[in-house]
N, C-alpha and C positions, 0 to 999 in steps of 0.2 A: 864194774871197776875191779881190776886185779890187785892183788896184794902189792905188786911191785909199784903201782901207782899211789898207794896209800901214803907213804912218807912224804910225797911231793905236795900234798894238799896243804895249804897254808891257812885257809880260812873255811868256815862252814858254808860260805857262799859258793865255793867251788865244789862242794859235795853234791852228789845227786839228792834230789828231794825225796828221801824215803828213809826207812829204818835200816841201817847198815849193820850187818852182823859179819864179824871177822874172827876166825879161828886163829889162835896164836900158838901157844906153847902146848905141844902134844908130847906125851911121854908116859912114864909110869910113876904112880905115887909111892909113898914109903911102904905101903903094903904090897906093892908089885902089881897093882891094878891099872889098867890103861886109863889115861886121864887126858882131857882136852880143855884148855882154858881159852877164853876169848873175851871180846868186848862187843858192845852194841852202842851205836850212836844214833840218837834221835834227831833226824833233819827233815821231818814231814812238815815242820812250821806250826806244830801244835802239840800240847803236852799228851802223852800217852800213858796207859796203865795196863796192868795185867799182862806183862810181857813174859812170853815163854819162847825159848829157843829150841828148836827141834834139830836132832842130829840124825842123818842116815849115813851108815857105814857101808861101803861097798867091798867086795872081795876082789880078787885079781882078775876076774872075768867081768867085772863091772855089774855084778848082780847085788841087789841090797841084801845084806845079812842081818842088819840091826837098825831099829828105828826107836828113838827115844827122846824125851823132852825134859827140860828143866826150867824153872823160873829164874829170871835174871835177878841181880842184886845191885840196886834196888828194883823192885817191880813197877816202878813209877817214874817217868822221866819228863822233865820240861824240855822244851825245844832247845837243842844244842847239848842236852845232857848225855852222859855216859854211864853205862852200866857194865857189869861183868857177869860172866857165867862159868860154871865148871861142870864138866861131865866126867863122872868116875863110873866106869863100866865094870861091874862086878861079875857079869856073866860072859864076858868076852876076854880072851887071853892074849890078842895080838896088839901090836901098837897101832893106834888110829892114824892111818896115813892117807887113805882114799875115802873122803866123806863130803857130804853136802850140809850146809847149815841154813836155816831160815827162821824167821821170827814171826810169831803171831801176837797181836796186840789190839787194844781197843783205844779209841780216843778218849781222853780225859776231859769231859765237859763239866766237871764239878765246879769250876771257877766261872763258868758263863752265866 
């Protein structure tokens, strides 16, 4: 699902049945460090926990130059829930433009 299709989605029933990770606002923070903000939507049909978003940054030749991860806020989501994440890269000086995002998580079976 591309970012262009995202605003056209009206209900969670039209979303793919997976955890969706979307990068949004990329730029620099007040200290001049590159930053990437985004959101996560849980549409797997079950509550999830221990959500971590991973970021891989590529250079102009499509070679990976950085790999890092952060926990989402909140780190636990019910079905249909949304969370956010922020990557602030202290050891990288360029704007984050060419990247790949993915999420790792576990099913939350504490209520079963």
